[in-house]
C-alpha positions as CSV (number, residue, x, y, z in Angstrom):
1,M,-29.5,-25.1,53.2
2,E,-29.9,-24.7,57.0
3,K,-26.3,-26.1,57.5
4,N,-25.2,-22.6,55.6
5,S,-28.0,-20.3,57.1
6,H,-25.4,-18.7,59.3
7,L,-23.0,-17.6,56.5
8,P,-24.5,-14.3,55.3
9,I,-24.1,-13.2,58.8
10,L,-20.4,-14.4,59.2
11,F,-20.2,-12.5,56.3
12,L,-21.5,-9.4,57.3
13,L,-19.6,-9.6,60.9
14,L,-16.4,-10.1,58.8
15,F,-17.1,-7.1,56.6
16,I,-18.0,-4.5,59.6
17,S,-14.6,-5.9,61.2
18,I,-12.5,-4.9,58.1
19,K,-14.5,-1.3,57.9
20,V,-14.5,-0.9,61.9
21,I,-10.9,-2.4,63.4
22,P,-8.7,-0.1,61.6
23,A,-11.0,3.2,62.1
24,A,-10.8,2.4,65.4
25,A,-6.8,1.4,65.6
26,A,-6.2,5.2,63.9
27,A,-8.1,6.9,66.7
28,A,-6.6,5.5,69.4
29,R,-3.1,7.7,68.4
30,P,-3.1,11.0,66.9
31,S,-2.4,10.7,63.0
32,A,0.0,13.8,62.9
33,I,1.3,16.1,65.3
34,Y,1.2,20.5,64.8
35,A,3.8,22.3,67.1
36,F,3.0,25.8,67.5
37,G,5.5,28.2,70.4
38,D,8.8,28.9,70.7
39,A,12.4,27.1,71.0
40,L,10.7,23.9,72.9
41,L,9.0,23.0,69.8
42,D,11.1,24.8,67.2
43,P,12.9,22.4,65.0
44,G,14.6,25.5,62.7
45,N,12.0,27.3,61.5
46,N,14.2,30.8,62.1
47,N,17.1,29.2,60.0
48,N,16.5,31.6,57.1
49,L,15.0,34.7,58.9
50,P,16.8,37.8,59.3
51,T,17.0,37.3,63.7
52,V,19.9,36.4,66.3
53,C,17.5,34.1,67.5
54,R,19.0,31.0,65.6
55,A,20.6,27.7,66.4
56,N,21.9,26.2,63.0
57,H,25.3,26.2,64.3
58,K,27.9,23.9,66.4
59,P,27.6,22.9,68.9
60,Y,23.7,23.0,69.0
61,G,22.8,19.6,67.3
62,L,25.8,17.5,68.4
63,D,23.7,14.3,69.3
64,F,21.2,15.0,66.9
65,P,21.4,12.5,64.0
66,G,24.3,13.2,61.8
67,R,25.6,15.3,64.3
68,S,24.2,18.3,62.3
69,P,22.9,21.3,63.9
70,T,19.4,21.8,62.5
71,G,18.2,24.9,64.1
72,R,17.0,22.7,67.4
73,F,18.1,25.0,70.7
74,T,19.5,22.0,72.0
75,N,22.2,19.4,71.6
76,G,19.7,16.6,69.8
77,K,16.4,16.0,69.7
78,L,13.4,17.7,70.9
79,P,10.3,16.9,72.9
80,G,8.2,17.1,69.3
81,D,10.6,14.7,67.8
82,M,10.3,12.3,70.9
83,L,6.6,12.2,70.7
84,V,6.6,11.8,67.0
85,S,8.7,8.5,67.4
86,A,6.5,7.5,70.3
87,F,3.4,7.5,68.5
88,R,4.8,5.6,65.8
89,I,4.3,8.6,63.4
90,K,7.6,9.6,62.0
91,D,11.1,9.6,63.3
92,V,11.4,13.6,63.8
93,L,9.0,16.6,64.0
94,P,10.4,18.8,60.9
95,A,10.2,22.7,60.8
96,Y,7.5,23.7,58.0
97,A,10.0,25.9,57.1
98,D,12.3,23.0,55.9
99,S,12.4,22.7,52.0
100,T,12.3,18.8,52.2
101,V,9.3,18.6,53.4
102,D,6.9,17.8,50.9
103,V,2.8,17.4,50.9
104,Y,3.0,13.7,52.4
105,G,5.2,15.4,55.2
106,L,2.7,17.9,56.0
107,L,0.4,14.9,56.1
108,T,2.0,13.6,59.3
109,G,3.0,16.6,60.9
110,V,5.1,19.4,61.2
111,S,6.2,22.2,63.9
112,F,5.2,25.9,63.2
113,A,7.0,26.9,66.4
114,S,9.5,30.0,66.2
115,A,12.6,30.3,68.8
116,C,12.2,33.5,70.8
117,S,8.3,33.8,70.0
118,G,5.9,34.3,72.5
119,Y,2.1,35.2,73.5
120,H,2.8,38.7,73.1
121,D,3.2,40.0,69.4
122,L,6.0,42.8,70.2
123,T,8.1,39.4,71.9
124,A,8.6,38.2,68.7
125,A,8.9,41.5,66.8
126,E,11.6,42.3,69.3
127,V,14.1,39.9,67.2
128,G,12.0,39.5,64.5
129,V,10.8,35.8,64.4
130,L,7.4,34.7,63.7
131,N,4.6,35.2,66.2
132,L,1.4,33.2,66.9
133,D,-0.9,35.0,64.1
134,K,2.0,34.2,61.3
135,Q,2.4,30.7,62.7
136,F,-1.2,30.2,62.4
137,K,-1.2,31.7,58.8
138,N,1.5,29.0,57.9
139,F,-0.6,26.2,59.5
140,E,-3.4,27.5,56.9
141,K,-1.1,27.2,54.2
142,A,-0.2,23.7,54.9
143,F,-3.7,22.6,55.2
144,V,-4.6,24.4,52.4
145,K,-1.7,22.4,50.4
146,M,-2.9,19.2,52.0
147,E,-7.0,19.9,50.6
148,E,-5.4,20.3,47.3
149,R,-3.6,17.4,47.6
150,F,-5.4,14.5,48.9
151,G,-8.8,16.3,49.2
152,I,-10.8,18.1,51.9
153,Q,-12.1,15.1,53.6
154,R,-8.8,13.6,54.3
155,A,-7.2,16.6,55.0
156,T,-9.7,17.5,57.7
157,A,-9.7,13.9,58.7
158,T,-6.0,14.0,59.7
159,I,-6.3,17.8,61.5
160,G,-9.5,16.1,63.4
161,N,-7.1,13.3,64.9
162,A,-4.1,15.1,65.0
163,L,-2.3,16.3,68.5
164,F,-1.7,20.0,68.5
165,I,0.8,21.0,71.1
166,I,1.3,24.8,72.0
167,S,4.7,25.8,74.1
168,A,5.3,29.6,74.9
169,G,5.4,32.4,77.7
170,S,8.7,32.2,78.5
171,S,10.1,34.6,76.3
172,D,7.6,36.8,76.9
173,M,8.9,36.9,80.5
174,L,12.8,36.8,80.4
175,D,12.8,38.6,77.3
176,N,10.1,41.1,77.6
177,Y,8.2,41.6,80.5
178,Y,11.6,41.1,83.4
179,L,13.6,43.1,80.3
180,L,11.4,45.8,79.4
181,P,10.5,48.9,81.3
182,T,7.8,49.8,79.0
183,T,5.8,46.4,79.5
184,R,6.1,46.7,83.2
185,A,4.2,50.1,82.9
186,K,1.9,48.9,81.2
187,Y,1.0,45.8,82.8
188,S,1.0,44.4,86.6
189,L,2.2,41.3,86.5
190,P,-1.3,39.4,87.0
191,A,-2.5,41.6,84.1
192,Y,0.4,40.7,81.9
193,H,-0.6,36.6,82.7
194,D,-4.1,37.6,81.6
195,M,-3.0,39.3,78.5
196,L,-0.8,36.1,77.6
197,L,-3.7,33.7,78.1
198,K,-6.0,35.9,75.9
199,N,-3.8,35.5,73.1
200,L,-3.0,31.5,73.7
201,D,-7.3,31.4,74.2
202,T,-7.4,33.0,70.7
203,L,-5.1,30.9,69.1
204,V,-6.7,27.7,70.4
205,K,-10.1,29.2,69.0
206,K,-8.7,29.2,65.5
207,L,-7.5,26.0,65.9
208,Y,-11.0,24.4,66.9
209,K,-12.9,26.1,64.0
210,A,-10.3,24.9,61.7
211,G,-10.9,21.4,63.0
212,A,-8.4,20.8,66.0
213,K,-10.0,18.4,68.7
214,Y,-6.6,17.2,70.8
215,V,-4.5,20.3,72.2
216,A,-1.8,20.0,74.8
217,I,-0.3,23.2,76.3
218,I,2.8,23.0,78.3
219,G,3.1,25.6,80.9
220,L,6.3,27.6,82.0
221,P,9.2,26.3,83.3
222,P,11.1,27.4,87.0
223,L,12.1,30.7,85.1
224,G,14.0,31.5,88.1
225,C,16.0,28.4,87.9
226,L,17.4,28.9,84.2
227,P,20.8,29.8,83.9
228,V,20.3,33.4,82.2
229,D,18.1,34.0,85.0
230,T,20.4,33.1,87.6
231,T,22.9,35.0,86.1
232,F,21.1,38.3,85.5
233,F,18.2,38.2,88.0
234,K,20.5,37.5,91.1
235,N,18.6,37.0,94.8
236,N,19.0,40.1,97.1
237,A,19.8,38.2,99.9
238,N,22.6,35.9,99.6
239,L,23.7,35.1,103.0
240,T,26.9,32.9,101.8
241,G,28.3,36.5,100.8
242,D,29.6,34.3,97.5
243,F,28.5,36.4,94.4
244,L,29.5,33.4,92.1
245,R,26.9,31.2,93.7
246,R,24.5,30.2,91.5
247,E,20.7,30.4,93.0
248,C,17.4,29.9,91.7
249,K,15.1,33.2,91.7
250,V,12.8,32.7,94.1
251,K,10.2,35.5,92.8
252,H,10.4,34.4,89.2
253,N,9.7,31.1,89.8
254,K,6.4,32.3,92.0
255,D,5.3,34.0,89.3
256,A,5.7,31.0,87.0
257,K,3.8,29.3,89.4
258,E,1.1,31.7,89.5
259,Y,0.8,31.8,85.7
260,N,0.3,28.1,85.6
261,A,-2.4,28.0,88.1
262,K,-4.3,30.7,85.8
263,L,-3.6,28.4,82.8
264,Q,-5.1,25.1,84.2
265,V,-8.4,27.0,84.6
266,R,-8.1,28.2,81.4
267,V,-7.6,25.3,80.0
268,R,-10.9,23.6,81.6
269,R,-13.0,26.7,80.3
270,M,-11.6,26.4,76.9
271,M,-13.4,22.6,77.0
272,V,-16.9,24.2,78.0
273,A,-16.5,26.9,75.4
274,M,-15.9,24.3,73.1
275,P,-17.8,21.0,73.5
276,T,-15.8,18.4,71.4
277,L,-12.3,20.3,72.5
278,K,-10.0,17.7,74.3
279,A,-7.3,19.8,76.1
280,V,-4.6,18.9,78.9
281,Y,-2.5,21.3,80.7
282,M,1.3,19.7,80.3
283,D,3.2,20.5,83.6
284,I,6.9,21.4,82.7
285,F,7.4,23.2,86.0
286,N,7.3,20.7,88.7
287,P,9.5,17.8,86.6
288,M,12.1,20.5,85.5
289,M,12.5,21.1,89.9
290,E,12.5,17.6,90.6
291,M,15.7,17.2,88.3
292,I,17.2,20.7,89.5
293,D,16.4,19.3,93.6
294,K,17.2,15.7,93.0
295,P,19.7,15.5,89.8
296,N,20.8,12.2,91.2
297,Q,17.9,10.5,90.4
298,F,18.0,11.4,86.9
299,G,21.6,11.2,86.5
300,F,22.5,15.0,86.5
301,K,25.5,16.5,88.0
302,S,24.8,20.1,86.8
303,T,21.7,21.9,87.5
304,K,22.1,25.5,87.2
305,E,24.2,26.0,84.4
306,G,24.2,25.0,80.5
307,C,26.9,22.5,79.3
308,C,27.6,25.3,76.5
309,G,30.7,27.5,77.8
310,S,30.4,29.2,80.9
311,G,26.9,27.9,81.1
312,S,25.5,31.4,82.3
313,V,25.1,33.7,79.2
314,E,25.4,31.9,76.1
315,L,22.5,31.4,74.1
316,G,21.7,31.1,70.1
317,P,24.9,33.4,68.3
318,L,26.8,33.3,71.9
319,C,26.8,29.5,72.2
320,N,29.4,28.9,69.4
321,V,32.2,26.9,67.7
322,A,34.2,29.1,70.1
323,S,32.2,27.7,73.2
324,V,33.6,24.6,74.4
325,A,30.9,22.4,75.5
326,C,30.8,20.2,78.7
327,N,32.3,16.5,78.0
328,V,29.1,14.5,79.5
329,H,26.0,16.0,77.8
330,S,23.5,13.7,79.6
331,E,24.8,15.3,82.8
332,Y,23.4,18.3,82.4
333,V,20.1,19.7,82.6
334,F,20.7,22.8,80.2
335,W,22.3,22.8,77.2
336,D,22.5,26.5,76.8
337,S,21.6,29.4,79.4
338,I,17.8,29.0,78.8
339,N,17.0,25.3,76.8
340,P,17.3,22.1,78.6
341,S,19.5,19.0,77.3
342,E,18.2,16.2,75.3
343,A,18.4,14.2,78.1
344,A,16.1,16.5,80.3
345,Y,13.9,16.6,77.1
346,K,14.1,12.8,77.5
347,A,12.9,12.8,81.0
348,L,10.4,15.6,80.3
349,T,8.8,14.0,77.3
350,N,8.5,10.9,79.2
351,N,6.2,12.3,81.9
352,F,4.2,14.4,79.3
353,R,3.3,11.0,77.7
354,A,2.9,9.0,81.5
355,R,0.4,11.6,82.9
356,P,-1.5,14.4,80.4
357,L,-1.1,12.8,76.9
358,R,-2.8,9.5,78.6
359,R,-6.1,11.5,78.7
360,L,-5.9,12.3,75.3
361,F,-4.6,8.9,73.7
362,P,-5.1,6.4,76.4
363,S,-4.0,3.0,74.8
364,S,-1.0,4.5,72.6
365,V,1.3,6.0,75.6
């Protein structure tokens, strides 16, 4: 008997290891990714909407698997696609509106984002896309489907261990605040930023109440360096006298930096108000400025014009089969007049994984 006295303990330890180790491994990386916001995360939710803000036509998608225009506003994959692949969840992050996505697909993540949307409802209403409230309602519908198929416990556990990514604000500034005199008459710039952040806060609180614990929020890019911005909002002073010279709009970049500073404060406040929430700010401004200022380090040759057509105004329906795309896509920071190329998105996603996302899932990135 004494010879085998330790067997029950060994069996107990073996039982604990079988039960605990898989759970710990699952917690080391997200179970799914759910995305909200704008074109940076929209894989095609606008495809069947009566809006001009669609990218389900060539030359979009030229470098996507199958060379098909899926509705992604770039030549290949988006950050959401790259992240689900990096976390070994699945190959790409599909659109919630994709008819091929079944309930099993919902369980590993989808994007609810809608290109040209924003934190201000007017931004989405201008072009007939999905505002954040409609995006969240689609998330609620997805949760009900998962609950009905897998049960409340599994559905809740999936949400609790999922990564939620939010990206918006660019369209709020470019298509709304800068272009609409009525918006500028109603809000000063600081007040407009505050309103956008308040609406973001409302979305995060709703996600938190629904069970979300891990949230990553992407800030504003260098708005003044986007090709469309350098086309329509030229700097007042051009000492060279060259009206065709493309320069970043300094004021708009300053606006973006001020917003991002406020956003970082807001993220910290969110975690105080929601104790079990783990939220991170994802900086897109500085990595993009580094690509623009030091293109050779990333293999880029063109930094202030899009690959599509003239690279100055082509976007959505204006970026089409009649628009001759550049020869070497990976040499361009931008694909159209607003959205980055797949090559730029790869660099940005690597930055996201190496820095902010490491704080949420340290052992899996």
